[in-house]
C-alpha positions as CSV (number, residue, x, y, z in Angstrom):
1,X,67.8,40.9,110.5
2,X,69.5,37.5,111.1
3,X,69.1,34.8,108.5
4,X,66.4,32.3,109.4
5,X,67.7,28.8,110.1
6,X,66.5,26.4,107.4
7,X,66.8,22.6,107.8
8,X,67.6,22.3,104.1
9,X,70.7,24.5,104.5
10,X,71.9,22.4,107.5
11,X,71.3,19.2,105.5
12,X,73.4,20.4,102.6
13,X,76.2,21.3,105.0
14,X,76.3,17.8,106.4
15,X,75.4,19.0,110.0
16,X,73.3,15.8,110.5
17,X,76.2,13.3,110.4
18,X,77.1,12.1,113.9
19,X,79.8,9.6,115.1
20,X,79.9,5.9,114.9
21,X,77.2,4.2,116.9
22,X,79.8,2.4,119.1
23,X,81.3,5.8,120.1
24,X,78.0,7.5,121.1
25,X,77.2,9.1,124.4
26,X,73.7,7.9,125.6
27,X,72.9,11.4,126.9
28,X,72.7,12.5,123.2
29,X,69.8,10.1,122.6
30,X,67.1,12.9,122.5
31,X,68.9,14.6,119.7
32,X,69.5,11.5,117.5
33,X,67.0,10.9,114.7
34,X,68.1,7.4,113.5
35,X,71.1,5.1,112.8
36,X,72.3,4.4,109.3
37,X,75.3,2.3,108.2
38,X,76.7,2.3,111.7
39,X,76.5,6.1,112.0
40,X,74.1,8.1,114.1
41,X,72.0,10.8,112.3
42,X,71.2,14.0,114.2
43,X,67.7,15.4,114.2
44,X,68.1,18.6,112.2
45,X,64.7,20.0,113.3
46,X,66.0,20.0,116.9
47,X,69.3,21.5,115.7
48,X,67.5,24.4,114.0
49,X,65.4,25.1,117.1
50,X,68.6,25.0,119.3
51,X,70.4,27.4,117.0
52,X,67.5,29.9,117.2
53,X,67.6,29.6,121.0
54,X,71.3,30.1,121.3
55,X,71.3,33.0,118.8
56,X,68.7,34.9,120.9
57,X,70.9,34.5,124.0
58,X,74.1,35.5,122.1
59,X,72.4,38.5,120.6
60,X,71.4,39.7,124.1
61,X,74.9,39.3,125.4
62,X,76.4,41.2,122.5
63,X,73.8,44.0,122.8
64,X,74.8,44.4,126.5
65,X,78.4,45.1,125.4
66,X,80.0,42.0,127.0
67,X,82.4,39.6,125.3
68,X,81.9,36.0,124.0
69,X,85.1,33.9,123.9
70,X,85.2,31.4,121.0
71,X,87.3,28.2,121.6
72,X,88.3,25.9,118.7
73,X,91.7,24.3,118.5
74,X,91.0,21.5,116.1
75,X,92.6,21.9,112.6
76,X,89.4,22.0,110.6
77,X,87.7,24.5,112.9
78,X,90.5,27.0,113.9
79,X,90.6,29.1,110.7
80,X,86.8,29.3,110.3
81,X,86.3,30.3,114.0
82,X,89.1,32.9,113.9
83,X,87.6,34.5,110.8
84,X,84.0,34.6,112.2
85,X,85.1,35.8,115.6
86,X,87.1,38.7,114.0
87,X,84.1,39.7,111.9
88,X,82.0,39.9,115.1
89,X,84.9,41.6,117.0
90,X,85.0,38.9,119.7
91,X,88.1,37.2,121.3
92,X,89.0,33.7,120.4
93,X,91.4,30.8,121.2
94,X,92.5,28.7,118.2
95,X,95.9,27.5,119.4
96,X,96.5,25.5,122.6
97,X,94.1,26.3,125.4
98,X,96.3,28.0,128.1
99,X,95.6,26.3,131.4
100,X,94.0,28.7,133.9
101,X,92.8,31.0,131.1
102,X,89.6,31.7,133.1
103,X,90.3,30.4,136.6
104,X,93.7,32.2,136.8
105,X,92.8,35.2,134.5
106,X,95.0,37.6,136.5
107,X,98.2,35.7,135.5
108,X,97.0,35.5,131.9
109,X,96.5,39.3,131.9
110,X,100.1,39.7,133.1
111,X,101.3,37.8,130.1
112,X,99.3,40.0,127.8
113,X,100.7,43.1,129.5
114,X,104.2,41.7,129.0
115,X,103.5,41.6,125.3
116,X,102.4,45.3,125.4
117,X,105.6,46.2,127.3
118,X,107.8,44.6,124.6
119,X,106.0,46.7,122.0
120,X,106.7,49.9,124.0
121,X,110.4,48.9,124.2
122,X,110.5,48.7,120.5
123,X,108.8,52.1,120.1
124,X,110.9,54.1,122.6
125,X,114.3,52.6,121.5
126,X,115.0,50.6,124.6
127,X,114.9,47.4,122.5
128,X,117.9,48.6,120.5
129,X,120.1,49.0,123.6
130,X,119.9,45.2,124.3
131,X,122.5,42.8,123.0
132,X,121.8,40.7,119.9
133,X,121.2,37.5,122.0
134,X,118.7,39.4,124.3
135,X,116.9,40.9,121.3
136,X,116.5,37.4,119.8
137,X,115.1,36.0,123.1
138,X,112.6,38.9,123.4
139,X,111.5,38.5,119.8
140,X,110.9,34.8,120.4
141,X,108.9,35.5,123.6
142,X,106.8,38.1,121.8
143,X,106.0,35.7,118.9
144,X,105.0,33.0,121.3
145,X,102.7,35.3,123.3
146,X,101.2,36.7,120.1
147,X,100.5,33.2,118.9
148,X,98.8,32.0,122.1
149,X,97.3,35.2,123.5
150,X,97.2,37.8,120.7
151,X,93.5,37.2,120.0
152,X,92.6,38.1,123.6
153,X,94.8,41.1,124.0
154,X,91.7,43.4,124.2
155,X,89.8,41.2,126.7
156,X,90.3,43.1,130.0
157,X,87.9,41.0,132.0
158,X,86.3,37.5,132.1
159,X,84.0,36.8,129.1
160,X,80.3,36.7,129.6
161,X,80.0,33.4,127.7
162,X,82.0,30.7,126.0
163,X,81.3,29.3,122.5
164,X,83.0,25.9,122.1
165,X,83.5,23.7,119.0
166,X,83.9,20.0,120.2
167,X,83.4,19.9,124.0
168,X,85.2,16.6,124.3
169,X,88.5,18.1,122.9
170,X,88.0,21.4,124.8
171,X,87.1,19.7,128.1
172,X,89.5,21.9,130.2
173,X,87.9,25.1,128.9
174,X,84.4,23.7,129.7
175,X,85.5,22.7,133.2
176,X,86.9,26.2,133.9
177,X,83.8,27.9,132.6
178,X,81.6,25.6,134.8
179,X,83.7,26.4,137.9
180,X,83.1,30.1,137.3
181,X,79.4,29.7,136.3
182,X,80.1,31.2,132.8
183,X,77.4,30.1,130.3
184,X,78.6,27.6,127.7
185,X,77.3,27.6,124.1
186,X,78.7,24.6,122.1
187,X,78.5,22.5,119.0
188,X,77.9,19.0,120.5
189,X,78.4,15.8,118.5
190,X,76.9,12.4,119.3
191,X,80.1,11.4,121.2
192,X,79.9,14.3,123.7
193,X,78.0,14.9,127.0
194,X,75.4,17.6,126.5
195,X,74.5,17.8,130.2
196,X,77.3,20.2,131.1
197,X,76.4,22.6,128.3
198,X,73.9,25.4,128.9
199,X,73.0,26.0,125.2
200,X,73.5,22.7,123.2
201,X,73.7,22.9,119.4
202,X,73.6,19.2,118.3
203,X,75.7,19.1,115.1
204,X,78.6,17.6,113.3
205,X,81.7,19.2,114.8
206,X,84.3,17.4,112.6
207,X,83.4,18.7,109.1
208,X,84.6,22.2,108.2
209,X,81.5,22.8,106.1
210,X,79.2,22.0,109.0
211,X,81.2,24.2,111.4
212,X,81.1,27.1,108.9
213,X,77.4,26.7,108.5
214,X,76.7,26.9,112.3
215,X,79.3,29.8,112.8
216,X,77.6,31.8,110.1
217,X,74.3,31.8,112.0
218,X,76.1,32.5,115.3
219,X,78.2,35.4,114.0
220,X,75.2,37.0,112.3
221,X,73.3,37.0,115.6
222,X,76.2,38.6,117.5
223,X,76.8,41.2,114.8
224,X,73.1,42.1,114.9
225,X,73.3,42.4,118.7
226,X,76.3,44.8,118.4
227,X,74.5,46.9,115.7
228,X,71.4,47.2,118.1
229,X,73.8,48.4,120.9
230,X,75.3,51.0,118.5
231,X,71.9,52.2,117.4
232,X,70.8,52.5,121.0
233,X,73.9,54.5,122.0
234,X,73.4,56.9,119.0
235,X,69.8,57.5,120.1
236,X,71.1,58.3,123.6
237,X,73.6,60.7,122.2
238,X,71.0,62.5,120.2
239,X,68.8,62.8,123.3
240,X,71.7,64.2,125.3
241,X,72.5,66.7,122.6
242,X,68.9,67.9,122.5
243,X,68.9,68.3,126.3
244,X,72.1,70.2,126.1
245,X,70.8,72.6,123.4
246,X,67.7,73.2,125.5
247,X,69.8,74.0,128.6
248,X,72.0,76.4,126.6
249,X,69.0,78.2,124.9
250,X,68.4,81.7,126.5
251,X,65.2,81.9,128.4
252,X,62.6,84.4,127.2
253,X,62.3,87.2,129.7
254,X,58.8,88.3,130.5
255,X,58.0,92.0,129.6
256,X,59.4,94.0,132.5
257,X,56.8,96.1,134.1
258,X,57.8,99.7,134.9
259,X,58.8,100.2,138.5
260,X,56.6,102.2,140.7
261,X,58.0,105.4,142.0
262,X,58.4,105.3,145.7
263,X,58.5,108.5,147.6
264,X,61.4,108.7,150.1
265,X,60.1,108.6,153.6
266,X,61.4,111.2,155.9
267,X,61.8,109.7,159.4
268,X,60.9,113.0,161.1
269,X,59.6,116.5,160.3
270,X,61.9,117.9,162.9
271,X,64.3,120.6,161.6
272,X,67.5,118.9,162.9
273,X,66.5,115.6,161.3
274,X,65.8,117.4,158.0
275,X,69.3,119.0,158.1
276,X,71.0,115.7,158.8
277,X,69.2,114.0,155.9
278,X,70.5,116.9,153.6
279,X,74.0,116.4,154.8
280,X,73.8,112.6,154.3
281,X,72.8,113.1,150.6
282,X,75.7,115.4,149.8
283,X,78.7,113.6,148.1
284,X,81.7,112.8,150.3
285,X,84.8,114.8,149.5
286,X,88.0,113.1,150.4
287,X,90.9,115.2,151.7
288,X,94.2,115.3,149.9
289,X,97.4,114.1,151.5
290,X,98.7,117.7,151.8
291,X,95.6,118.8,153.7
292,X,95.9,115.9,156.1
293,X,99.5,116.8,156.9
294,X,98.7,120.5,157.4
295,X,95.9,119.6,159.9
296,X,98.3,117.3,161.8
297,X,100.8,120.2,162.1
């Protein structure tokens, strides 16, 4: 069972601190509680409600077996997001967002396959046949691909949803997801526009403690969805095994009733017919090869 979202926990993590009032986005007004010392304070009751709403949707996506791509390239968020995404077995981008990651996914997949082909070269010995300069260039390319795309190497198709930390910084990722109608979940601070986000979580996206607090709730919901999927698949397997055993089990034959003796019907009482019937019942004696040759002579 996922942990219940408590306002007290959010308050201790500093989730309520927004940006300076002069940097605010007016569209965030419904989520702002008050202004204090030139800083906007986020309404944590609305944050808690939005986390619950987002978690329900994320849980359903995870239970359906689809992937959720996490995006966070800012310094204070990248390590936290990478750790939580790994725990939930989901892909993530914590380095530079590769342009066309979603809208030009085929090309990105080619780059991932290139990484796999380099690994095969090292395994089958082809890598050792290259010159020293070529090996160095291949190693550098492999390291670059691993850094930028290593976390999405298992993602064979477009994600079902995006989870973004700081939508202002990751505006390219948001724009690509909008173009492809991919649902966007995001931590949105008071300086961002919530209108383009499907599931808004109004929160402080600059403090590592705040990011970790939100990510804990999100990752727990995803893990719960995955465990439900696993439990459902196990039940299906048990049902299939039961059906297979039933199919293989021998059927109980009903007690065989003794067959009634049927008298052979003689087609006619005529003497010639009776003689023919007697001859037909006699066993057929095949002639030997020698007898056949003697008859021919």
